[in-house]
C-alpha positions as CSV (number, residue, x, y, z in Angstrom):
1,M,-60.7,74.3,-16.8
2,T,-61.5,72.8,-20.1
3,Y,-58.7,70.5,-20.0
4,A,-60.3,69.5,-16.7
5,S,-64.1,68.8,-17.8
6,L,-63.1,67.0,-21.5
7,F,-60.3,65.4,-20.1
8,K,-61.7,65.1,-16.3
9,A,-58.6,64.5,-15.3
10,S,-56.1,67.0,-13.3
11,P,-54.1,69.7,-15.3
12,V,-52.1,70.6,-12.1
13,D,-48.9,68.9,-13.5
14,L,-49.5,70.2,-17.0
15,K,-46.2,72.3,-18.0
16,Y,-48.0,75.4,-20.0
17,T,-48.1,78.7,-17.8
18,A,-49.8,80.9,-20.7
19,G,-46.5,83.0,-20.0
20,L,-47.4,83.8,-16.1
21,D,-45.9,82.8,-13.2
22,P,-44.9,79.4,-13.5
23,A,-46.2,79.3,-10.0
24,I,-49.5,81.5,-10.6
25,A,-49.7,79.1,-12.9
26,K,-49.6,75.7,-11.5
27,H,-52.1,77.4,-8.2
28,L,-54.8,78.8,-11.3
29,R,-54.5,74.9,-12.8
30,A,-55.2,73.5,-9.4
31,V,-57.9,75.9,-8.5
32,A,-59.8,74.8,-12.3
33,W,-59.4,70.8,-11.0
34,E,-61.0,71.6,-7.4
35,T,-63.6,73.7,-9.1
36,V,-64.5,71.0,-12.1
37,Q,-64.2,68.3,-9.6
38,E,-66.6,69.9,-7.2
39,Y,-69.1,71.1,-10.4
40,F,-69.2,67.6,-11.7
41,K,-69.3,66.0,-8.6
42,P,-72.2,63.3,-7.6
43,S,-75.9,64.9,-6.5
44,A,-78.5,63.1,-5.2
45,F,-80.6,63.9,-8.2
46,D,-77.9,61.5,-10.4
47,L,-79.0,59.0,-8.1
48,L,-82.8,59.0,-9.0
49,S,-83.5,56.7,-11.5
50,V,-85.5,58.3,-14.3
51,P,-86.9,55.7,-16.9
52,S,-85.9,57.2,-20.8
53,I,-89.4,58.8,-23.0
54,H,-87.8,57.4,-26.0
55,P,-86.8,53.6,-25.8
56,S,-83.5,52.3,-27.6
57,P,-84.0,51.0,-31.6
58,S,-83.1,47.7,-29.9
59,S,-86.5,47.8,-27.3
60,T,-89.0,48.1,-30.3
61,A,-90.2,46.0,-32.9
62,G,-88.3,47.5,-35.5
63,G,-85.1,47.4,-33.2
64,A,-83.1,45.9,-35.8
65,A,-83.9,47.6,-39.0
66,L,-83.1,50.4,-37.0
67,A,-79.7,49.4,-36.0
68,E,-79.3,48.0,-39.7
69,A,-79.4,51.6,-40.6
70,G,-76.7,52.7,-38.2
71,V,-79.4,54.3,-35.3
72,V,-77.4,52.8,-32.5
73,A,-79.0,53.2,-28.2
74,T,-76.8,55.0,-26.1
75,Q,-77.9,54.7,-22.3
76,G,-82.1,54.5,-23.7
77,W,-81.6,57.2,-26.5
78,A,-81.1,56.7,-30.1
79,V,-78.9,58.4,-31.5
């Protein structure tokens, strides 16, 4: 599940077995992939547009100074 979650890619065809029978390991990777896909499936809440309560630096008067200091905006949040 870690591979699938981190890389958003199917682990099914990976060769690592963790010492298990290869068929069992492949089945467990398939179940992990199905689980991760279901978990990250978009929901109705993902479709809602919620405005950010923290404006990005580029939308503020001091945005240029913040950007020059290395502060960047990511989806409306300053990081």
